C-alpha positions in Angstrom: 118.4 32.4 311.9 121.0 29.6 310.4 118.8 30.2 306.9 119.8 33.5 306.8 123.6 32.7 307.6 123.6 30.2 304.9 122.0 32.7 302.4 124.4 35.4 303.1 127.2 32.7 302.8 126.1 31.7 299.5 125.3 35.0 298.3 129.4 36.0 299.0 130.3 33.1 297.7 128.7 33.7 294.7 129.5 37.0 293.9 133.3 35.6 294.9 133.1 33.2 292.2 131.6 35.4 289.5 133.6 38.8 289.9 136.6 38.7 292.3 138.4 35.0 291.6 140.8 35.6 289.0 140.4 33.4 285.8 143.4 31.8 284.1 145.0 34.1 281.6 145.0 33.0 278.0 147.8 34.8 277.6 149.7 33.2 280.2 149.1 29.7 278.3 150.1 30.8 275.0 153.1 32.7 276.1 155.8 31.4 274.3 155.1 28.5 271.9 157.9 25.9 271.9 159.3 25.3 268.3 158.1 22.0 267.0 160.3 19.3 265.4 159.2 17.8 262.6 157.4 14.8 262.7 157.9 11.6 260.5 155.1 12.2 257.9 155.6 16.0 257.5 156.4 17.2 254.1 159.5 19.0 253.7 160.4 21.5 250.4 163.7 20.8 248.5 165.8 23.7 248.8 166.9 23.0 245.2 164.2 22.4 243.1 161.0 23.2 245.4 159.3 19.6 245.0 157.6 18.9 248.5 158.7 15.5 249.9 158.6 13.4 253.3 160.6 14.2 255.6 161.7 10.2 256.0 162.9 10.1 252.5 164.6 13.7 252.3 168.3 14.0 252.7 169.5 16.9 254.7 172.8 18.7 254.1 173.6 22.0 255.4 170.3 22.3 257.6 168.5 22.1 254.0 166.4 19.5 252.6 166.5 17.7 249.1 164.4 15.5 247.4 167.3 13.2 245.9 171.1 13.0 245.3 170.8 14.8 242.1 169.5 17.8 244.0 172.0 17.5 246.5 174.7 17.3 244.1 173.3 20.2 242.0 173.0 22.4 245.1 173.8 26.3 244.8 
């Protein structure tokens, strides 16, 4: 009697976990990607000449990156 009861409970548990229980949605985890801030060794493009430079060495002016003071002075 107890074996039949345990078997029925086991079958119900297997059916529940395999078919009824909702799995976490992938779309809810990747809902809104956060805007990444540049890291120390990321490369950015010079707004004037197009050369890629590390962000630590780049000059920032008016939300644009420049590779040198010459490019910064020659900006549009």
